[in-house]
C-alpha positions, -999 to 999 in steps of 0.1 A, spaced: 161 911 76 185 925 51 191 913 17 229 900 27 207 868 51 198 852 21 208 817 15 211 797 -19 181 778 -11 157 807 -12 148 798 -50 148 759 -48 110 746 -50 95 727 -19 105 692 -30 141 701 -39 141 720 -3 133 690 16 168 678 4 184 704 19 203 707 55 190 741 57 154 731 59 164 700 86 186 716 111 162 739 128 137 705 129 168 684 143 178 714 170 139 717 180 138 679 191 170 680 203 157 710 224 130 694 231 149 662 243 168 681 267 140 700 280 126 668 289 157 655 303 159 686 327 124 678 340 133 642 349 166 648 366 164 680 383 125 691 378 103 710 404 83 682 423 64 707 448 48 722 415 60 759 423 83 763 390 67 774 361 87 753 337 105 722 353 67 713 371 55 705 341 70 680 315 51 695 282 64 733 293 101 722 300 97 702 262 82 736 249 107 758 265 135 731 254 125 730 220 124 770 218 158 771 231 170 748 202 149 768 178 168 799 189 205 784 187 197 777 152 179 805 140 193 835 159 190 871 141 228 877 142 239 851 124 239 865 89 
C-alpha cells in the first residue's frame, strides 16, 4: 500500500489502539456480515445440499464475514 493510506493510529501502542474505532470497525463488520450470512442461510438457504455456500451454515457465516471485512477494508478506500 502507499504511504498515503497510513492512519493517525499507526503509532499508538496496543492498549491505546484497543480504544479506537479503527481497531473495532473490522471486527464489528465481520460480526454483522456473519450474522447476515447466517440469516441468509436460515431464510433462503439451499436444502438439497447442492449449493456450495448456502447448504452449510458454517460456510455461509464465513462468506458473510469475509464480505463484511471486504466492505470495511477495501483496497481503494484511501
